[in-house]
Residue, then its C-alpha position, 0 to 999 in steps of 0.5 A: m064112072q060107077n055109082i052102085k047104090n045101097f048094097k044089102l045082104t041077100k041069100p044066094v039066088t042064082p045057080e052060081q051063088k048057090a054053088i058057091a054057098e054049098q062049098g062053105p060059108a059065103a055072104f052075098l050083096i045085092s044093090e037096090d037095082g039088083r046088081d050082085w056085088y061080086t059080078s059088079q066089081k068087074d065094072f069098075k075101072a082099074d085106075t080109079l079111087k073107089f069108096a063106100y059111102n052110107a045113106q048120108g053120103v059119108i065116106t066110110a071106106i076107100s081103096h084103089d082095089v074095089s075087092g077091098l071094099w065090103p059095102v054092107d048097107m053102103s053104096v060104092a062109087e069111083t072117081d078119077s080124082a079126089p081132094e087131097g087128104v080124103n080119108n075114111r074117118g067120117l070127114w068126107v062126103y059124096d053127094g053123087a057127083h063130088v067128094f068134099e069135106r063135110e061140115l061137122t056139128a059142134s058136137e062132132r067137133e067137140q067129140m073129135a077134140a076130146h078123142t085127140l085130147s085123150s090120145r095125147m094124154r095117154d101117149a104122154e103118160a106112157i112116156i112119163a111112167p118109166l121116167s117117173r120110176a127112174e126118178k123115184y128110184g134115183q136112177a134118172t139121168d139129167t136128160e131123163l129128168a129134163r124129159l120128165t119135167a117137159w112131159e109133165k108140163y105138157t100134160v098140165l097144158l093138156s089138162r087145161i084144154d077146153v074141148s067145147q072150144a073146138p075147132n078153136i083149140t091151140w094144142p100145146e107142142e109135144p116135147q122133143 
């Protein structure tokens, strides 16, 4: 399994890189042990999961196709198997041997809850707006009025969420 560390941008140095650069804009990466990014891609197995991770081990990109990664200031590793649910949203870590879910700080949990709250509120308001206009102009059907009431109650419940309590938040269920 490959684990190539600390790719940095570099100027073209080999004759092949210089020839590529002469054809137009191009960027080149080199690892801490001197491996060229493009050349090293052939060393990865076709059937593994590849991921880029930062200096703290946080996984920032995932792909089965190594050429889909662009690991500037990152390292790249591969694995035959990864835990279910692994993603590139900063919630997973690679320690050099294993991929595992990382322990979030209280501040990170609060930020994630605030983002979730904002997203849910924005989605709800997008549904409420046309229903509210239909009511305002006397054109709302009984079904639309019921939906409007349900979604407005939902936003009231959302507004009472205390994100500082994350991850111990019970999110209200979205209306149907």
